[in-house]
N, C-alpha and C positions, 0 to 999 in steps of 0.2 A: 930450955931457960930463955926469957923474954928476952923480944929485942928490947934496945934502949933509945931515947932522943928524937923518938916521931911518933905522933899521934895518930891513930887509926879515924880515915873519912869516916863522918856519921850521914848519910845522903837522908834528904826530908824530901821524902813522895810528894808529898799534900801541894809545897812549896812547886818543885817540878810538874807536875799537873797540870798547875793553877798557872804557870806561864807556856807550857803545851797549849793549853785551854786559848790564852789570848792571842798565841800566834796564830792559830789555827781560825779564832775569828777574823784574826788582822787578812790573814792569807785569803777566806773563802769572802772577803769582804772586799777584797782588789780584785779577784777573780767574778766576783757577782758583777762589780761596778765596771770590770774590761770588759763582759760580756751584755750588761746594760749600754755602755759605748757603742760595743758592735751592732750589737741589735739597734741601737737608735741609728748606727752610719747606714748600715744596712735599710731600715726603713727611710732615711734619707733618698738612697739610692733606690730604693726600688718604688716609694710610695710619692715622695714630695718632690723629687726630682726625675720622677720616673721620664718625663715628657722630656725633659732636657737631654738626658743620655740616649732615650728612644731615637730621637732625634740624629744626634752625633752618632750610633752607631748606626742607624740609616744612612748619613751622610757617607760612612766609611765604604758604606756595600753598596749604595747608590751615589752616581758622580752625573753631574750636569756636563754634555758636551756639546757645545755650540755646533750647530748646521749652519752651513755658509749658505746663499740663494745662488739658485741660477745666475749669473747675469745676463738683463736682457737681450734681444738678438735685436739686429738692426738691417731691414729689409728695402728693397731697392720698393720701386710704384708699383711693381709687378710682383713684387713678393718676394724676391730672389733674396736668399740671406749674402748679406755681406757680412755679418760678424756673428759668429756663433758660438757656443763652449761644448767642446770633446773631454770623454773619459780620457784621466790623467792621473799618473802616480808618482808620488816624489820620496824621497829616503829621507827621514828624520831622523835627527840624532838628539840627546836629551843628554846633553857635558856630566850631570850630574850623575846620571845612573850608569853612563859608559864607561869612566873611567878614564884611564891615557887615549886620549884623544888620537895622537900620534899612530901608536899600535895598531888602534881599531881601523883608521883609515888605511894602514898599510894591510891589514887583512883584508878588510871588505873589497880595496880593490882588485882580491885575486878573484873575486866573481862578479864584481860590478865595475865597471868602467868608468873610474872617476880623472874627469879633465883637470889642469891644472889650474883652468877659472874655477872648476867646482870647490875645488880644495882652500885656493884663494877667498873666494869666496864665503865660503864655511868658515876659516877664521877671524875675515872681518866683523859676522857677525856674531859668533862663538864670544869673542873679545868684548861687544858693546850691548850684549843680553847678559841676563843671571844666568846662573848654571840648571836651573830646573826648568830654564824652558825650554822647548825645543825647537832645534834648528835644520834649517833644510839641509843636508849635504848635496842631493842630485836634485833636480828639478825635475826631471822625466826620467823614469826607468821604462825597460820595455820588458815585454813578458814572461821572456826568455831568463832576465835578471830579476824578476821577480821571484821566478820557480827556483833559479839557482839558493838565492835569499833564504827562502822557504826553508830547502832541505836543510841550510847553517844555521838556522835563527835563535836557535839556542845559544850560543856561541858569543853571541852581542847586545847582552843587555843596554835597554835604554835606544834601538835602535827600531824603528818601526818603518812599514810601507801604508804612507798615508795615499787615501783616493782623493780627488781633487777633481773639478774642471774648469779646463783650461779654454782659454780663448783662443780662436781661431778665425784666420782671414783669407777667404776660400779666394778670393780674387787676387788676393794676393797686392803689387803696387797699382792695381789699376784706381781702388780707393782709398792710397793711403794718404793722402792730404786732404779729403775730407773724412772719412770713418776717424782715420789716428789710429791709434794702438794704445793697449794697456799695458803696464809695467808692475813689477812686484813693489809691495807695499812697502817704502822704510819711512825711517823718524821724521824725515820734513813732513811725510802724508798723517801721520800720527800728530805730530804739535799741530797741525792745521784743523785736522777734523776731530781730534779727540781721542784718547786712549784705547775705544770701545773700535775705533777702525782698527785696529790690528787685526782686528778677528780676518776681515776682508784680504784675503792675498793677493788682489790684483788690485790698481788705480788706474783710470782713465788720465793718461800723458799729453796726447793731441787729440785734437780734429773734433768731431761731435763725442767720442768716447770721454774726455775730458768736459766739456760744455754740460752734458745727459751724466757726469759720473752716478751724481747723488743719485737720479732716477731710475738708471742701468741699474748698479749693486745691488737692491732690493733693501732685505731689514733682517739682519740675524736671527736664525730661532735656536732654542734649545732640545735636547731629549736627554730623559734619566735613562742613562745604562747600570747594570746591577753588574758588579765586578767580583772578584773571587779576593783572596787574599793575594794576589801577587798583582792584583791590580786589572787585570785581564776581564775585559768584557764577555759577559755573558747572555743576556740578554737587554731587552729596550723595555724599560716600563711604562715610560711615558714619553709625549712630545709637545712644544710648543713649536707648531709649522712656521717654519724660513718663511717671509713674502720675497716671492719672488721679485728680478728687477724688471721694470717697465718696457715693453719691446717699443720699439720707433719704426716707423714706415718714413721711409722718405720720399724726396718727389722725384730724385736722381734716376733716371732709366740706364741701366745696365750697360744695354746694346750702345745707347746712344753715347756711354761715357767710354766705349772701346771703339765706338767709332773718329770718335775728337782725338783720339789716340792715334790710332792711326792715320788721321789727318794730317798728322803734323809728319809723317815719315821721316821721325827722327831728330828733327829740330829740336832744338829748344826753346820753351816760350810756355806760355797759361791760355788758359780759354777758357770761358762764360757762357754756359748755358740759360738761358732765365723764360719762364713762359709769361709773358707778358702783363696779361688780366690778373695775376695772383702775387707774381715775384717769388713764384717756388722756381727752384735751381734744379734744371733738368739735367743737368752736366757740369762738371765743372775739373780741368784739371793741368797738374804742376807739372811741368817734364823738364828734365827727365824725375821720375818719383824714384821709390824703394820699396821695401819688401819689410810691410808692418810687422810680421810673424817674427824677425829678428829679435823685436823688443819686448815680445811678451814675458820673457823668461828671464831677461835677463840674456843684452846682447852683449858677446865675446867682445874682446878688446878687438880684434885683426876686425871683426866684419865692423864696429866702431871706427876704426881710424880708415877702414878704407871708407867709409863713408864722407867723413870728416874732409878727409885728404884730394875726393873729388872735385876740381875745379869747377864744374857743371852744378856742383851744390844740390846734390837730390833730396836732403834733408830741409829745402827752403822750401815754404809756400811762397809760390809767387802771388798766389790770387789774394792771400790774407797780408803777406807781410812786405812784398813786393810794391810796384810802381814804379813811376816814371813819366816825364812827357807827355802828355797824350797827343800831341801834334794836330794833325788836319782833325781826328775824330771826332774834336771838340766841335769844329766849325757847325755843326749845325744846332747844337746849344748854342753857341755866340747867336748865330742868325736870329735862334726864338729870341732873345734877349736882345737884340737890336732893334726885332719889330713889337718887341712888348713893351718897350721903354720908348716907344716914339720916334728914336731916330729916324727909321725904315716904317718903308710901309713894301708888302711882296713885292709889287712891281718896280720899285723905288730902283733907279741905276746909277752904277760909278762907273765912270771911265777907267779902265785900267791900265796905264802906260808902262806896267810890266816893272817899278819902282817908284815906293811910297818914299814922301819927304817928309819929315815934322818942320812944321811951317818955324823958319829963321835958320834949321841946320842943312848944312851939304851933305850929310852921311846919309845914301838912301837904304830905302828896306825893301830887296829884290824881290822878284815873285818867279819861280817857277813856270808859270804860264807863259815869263817874255811879252806880256801884252797883251793881255784876254779883249780890251775893246770894253763896249758897254757891256756892263755883268748888273744882274739884278737876284735876289735871292738864291730863286731855284736853279739858275747857270753858277754861282760862287760854289753854290756846295757839289753840284756835279761833277765842277772843270778845278774844285780845291783850289779859286783862285785869291791868295793870299794877301792882292792890295785890297780886295772889299774886305776883309778881317785887320788889315792893319788899320782904316781907316776909321771903320766902326770903333774898334775898341781906343782909338786915341777921341774919335767923339764922345765915345760915351763915359770915359774917365776911369780911373782903375776904382775907385769905390763903389760906383754903381757896378762894374764888372763883378766887383768880389761879391757884392749883393747878390746877383741874379746867378752866378755858379755856386753858391752856399744855398741857394733855393732851391737849385738841381741836382743836391747832394753830395757834391764836391767840397773835399774839405773835413769832411763828418765822416765817421764808420756808416756803413750800409744797414747795419741792425743784423748782418746773416749772426745765424746761431754758430760762430769759430769765432774761441777767443783771441784778443791778439792783435785786433785788425789793425791794421795803419789807416789811418785819418786823412793821409794826403796832406796837399798845401796847396792853397786858391794864394796865385800872385797876389798879394796887397802891400801896402806901407808898414802895414802891424807888424804883419811876419819879418820883412825886411829888416823893420827897428830892433825886431826882438835879437837877431844876427848880426847886424852889421851898424856902422855910424856911417854909411852912407846914405845921401838921401834918393827919395825915390825918384827915378827918372821917368822921363815920359817915353822914355825908348824900350825900358822896360814894360809898360802897359802896350805898348805897340805890337812887341812879340807874345806877349800873354794872349792875343785876341787870335794867334795861331796853333796854339797848346806847347808853346816853349817857356824858355826864360824859366822862375822860380817851380812851375807847373810840377806837384806831381801827383798822379791821378792811377788808380788800382784799378784793374779791369773788372771788377766786382762794382765800381763805383760807374764804369764806360758801360756796363751790360745796363745797370738799372738805371740809365738815365737814357738808354734806347729802348729798353722797353716801356720807359712812361711818357717817347715819342709815339712809339707803337701801339700802345694800349689807348692813346687819346688825351694824355695830361696827366697819369696818374701815376707818383713817387712808391711805389709797395717798399716795404720792405722784405730786402731778400731771405730767404727760407730754405733750410733742407730739410730738417725734420718738418713731416706735413701731419703726419698723426699717430695716437701714440694712445697704448693699451696697456691698463695694470692687472694682469692675468691672462691667462691665455684665454679662456672662457670670458674673456671682458670684451663689449665691443669697442671698434676704435673713435677715440675722439679726436677730434682736430688740433693743433697745438695753435694756443691764442696767439698774436701777435697786433702791434701796433695798425691802426687803420692808415692809410693810404692820406698824401698829400699833393693836391693840385701844384703843378710847374707853370700854368697858364690858363687865362679865362677865356683866353679867343681862340677858337676851334679855328678860323681859317689862317689864324697865324701858325696853327701847329698843322694844319694842313698843305701849305706853300714848304714846309719844310721837310715833309715826309715827301712830297711832290721830287723836292732836289733829292732828296737819296733814290728817291725810283728812278730818275734818270742818272743819279750816279752810274747805274750797271744799268739799265734799259735804256739809253740815249745815247749822250755825246761824253760820258764822263768817265773819272779815273779807273772805274772798274768793271769795264763792257767786257773784257775779257771774259769773267766767272760767266756771263750771261749766256755763253753760248750755249746750244743743246739744252736751255733749261726747261724744264716741262709745268713752270711756275716763275711766279716775278716776284723779284726781292727787291729790297730798299736797304743799304746801305750808305757806306764812306771808309774813304781808307787814308790811311794816312803812313807819315815817317815820319821819327823823330831821332834826330842827327843828332850824333855822338862831337863830331868837329865838322869847324866851317869850311868852305870853299879853299883852294891857294888864287889869290888875285880875282880874276874876273873868269878863270874855268870852272865849269860846270866839274863835277864830281863824279863818279860811279864808284858807287857803296862796294859794289864787288869785287874792285880792285884794291879797297882797301884791306889792311890786316885783320882776321875774325875778329879780336876784341874791341877794332875800332869802328864796324859797320850800324848802319843805322838800324833802328828797330822800326822792325813791319807791326803794320795795327790797321785793325778793320773792327767795325762796328756795324751794325743793320740784323734785319729782321724778316721772316717770312711766315708765309706768303703775304703781299704786298696788301692786300683786299684785307684780310683777316688774320693778323700774323698770332700764330704758335708758337714762335721760337723768336727768341731777341740774344743776340750773338756780343760778344768784345771777346777782341783776340788780338794777343802780342806776342810778335815772334821777334826771339834777341837774336840781333845781328844777323835780321833775316833780308836787309836790304831796303827795298820800297813796298810799302801794303798794296799796291795793287797788283802787283808781281808774284811776292810772296804768303803774303794772310789773305787775302781775299781767296786765291784757292782754295785755300785750308778750308776758309767759309765755305765755299762751295759744296766740298764734300761732306760737310756736319750737316749743312742743310738738304742737302739728298739724302742721309742717312736719315734725316729726322720725318722729312715729306716723301720722301718713296720706300724706306728702307734700303736702300743702296749702301752696303757696306762698303767701306774708302778699299782700293788695291793699292798694296803697297810694291813699289819695281823696288827691286836692288837694281844697281850699277855694277854693272861687270868689270867694271876696272877699276872701282874702288871699294865694291864690297859695303856702301854704304847704300841707306835708301836713296832713289832718287832723286828723293824733291831735298837731302843735303846733297848733294854731290853736285846738281846744278847750281849750288849759290855757296855753296862752302868746301874750298880743296880739302881735301883729308890734311895736305901739308902745314893747313892754315890754320889747324886746329891750334888754339893756346888757351892758356889757363885767362877765365876772363876776369874782369875786375867787378866791382859792386855794380850791379842793374840799380839801384836807388842814385839819385842825384845826393852831390851832397847840399845842403840846403844855401849855403852861401851860392850856391849858381855852378858851380866847379863841378863836369862831369871828371869822373877819375880813371885813369888808363896806365898800363908800366908805360915807362921811359926811359929812355937812354942814358949812358953813364952821365952825359954832363945835365940832366933833368928835364930832358925835352921828350916830345913823344916823337917818336919815329916817323917820316916821313909825310907827317900832315902837319898843319898848321892848328893848333889848338884855340879854344876859343875859349870865351873867359865863364861863359855860361851857353846851354844849347844854342846853336844857332837857328834862325826860325826855319829854312828850309835848303834846299841846293839852290845855290847862287844869291845867297840872301847876304847881307851884309850882317856883322857880329852884334850882338844884340843888344848890348852895353853903350852908354856913350859917358867919356869921359868927363865930360860937364854936363850941368843940372841942364 
């Protein structure tokens, strides 16, 4: 029986076949198009863009790596190395790859000794830089630490041992204020020199290292290194060599430098030795000094605090940054100005009564010579007769005095190749007007003639002026770097410098000054004791720059004063007198008198240069200090010293008591002229 209500389906095979063919054609077309697009894309990658992707692939396989050049060497005049590079290794961490740095440091500290300073410095630099940049964790690691790290290196991703050349100063504190030191490159260096400077690990901070930093550091090179998928170097494929820094050969002599330090016997001060004919520095010391190696990789907080808290100020370069009244060491040049200006002749005589009076005034300016009688130029230098220079400065007038002292190189930098040189001060109404509303007094002119008052002169300026007297009147630019070579095989060539200028046109005038300086030592002058037993003749001038005035009419022995109030002892001179090869300027802080303290130091330095005789330092059995110190400065009186420079208003600084007064002495408004002299300034014009 047939089922009712539904019609059976009738298949149309032809229609279905046509629909299938249509879908098949469409699908095939889509596949063909897709294959065509894929083939076209492959063609673009393999043919059209082949060079682009080949370069990218090569870049992934071959990485450029900067090559830091070796910093140039610094040598003394005999080729002894004063600054060199030594192989060292540092530990670097790339924070992005290292993960948790706290945990990393904790685990690393078990195999490598990490100090709190290392960790603190790492944290500061990590926060200041981007995560993909490597940051130094420890600046120097030992070979044992390298070996221990190599065994467990797989545990520390992003940590690398990096070789580098580290600056080293073999002579330590001997040349700290000459050569200076380098420090780690920081953001301030990048801001000054540009982003590329970040590749240099160290930058010059002080001394010649800073002045010649660009020449010493050389130029960065690059090498092409093939790496594996982990980024590890496999081999070097190419190299653009770095240009090594220039080497410098100085004019200084390491033996003389050592002799100058020994000659001071533990006293504080500064000394400059100059080759008169050229202006080359033979030796230059600022005492006390410090070890520059402490700063190369970043000085520790404790070491830096110790240096900064030292009252003797070892970081202070007394020759370049310091200065003070030149005292009587300026007299030879004042005498030369007197004869060159026509106010005197070498034979002109002045009768010294022991006290000079400005016409119309009752205040007198006393002479330590206590009345030297008839005095000419030569005798005034030899016996340091203040009266002669009081009168000469008064007759010359401050404007002409300023003109001649400026001609002799004072009140301006010497041009030495060190940054930050103090220009000093030549007394003048112009200078005083810039600091005070007071008028210029005639008494200020008078004391300027003996190197007191507003004077600020550096040992460099005194050495330069003395060298000009010694060499026949040529004022040379002082220089430390004598020669330079740009490459180990390159020839040495002279470092250019300005031409010398003449300080006088009259050889007879200069000869009279020279004769006065010879008589100072080999006649009846203030430095005769230093000539005892000498095998050669010297010329010189002693000086004393006072910090306090006398009390009433009594003379004052500087050795009876507290240490911080004692006079500054000075000496300038040259040797041998007939054909000078060395000129000196010496300042001994709180040393008393120039003739008794500074002159013997000069003699020891002259002997070292002329005879090759190194100074011998005797130790005082009672105090344990060098004999030179024990004789002048009892250990119980050592105290923090005040600023060595004069306050520009003319007042010297010194510790005071609870009432604001100087303990035990009568202060002056500005440095007093000499022992027994009246106060240097006047209350009325």
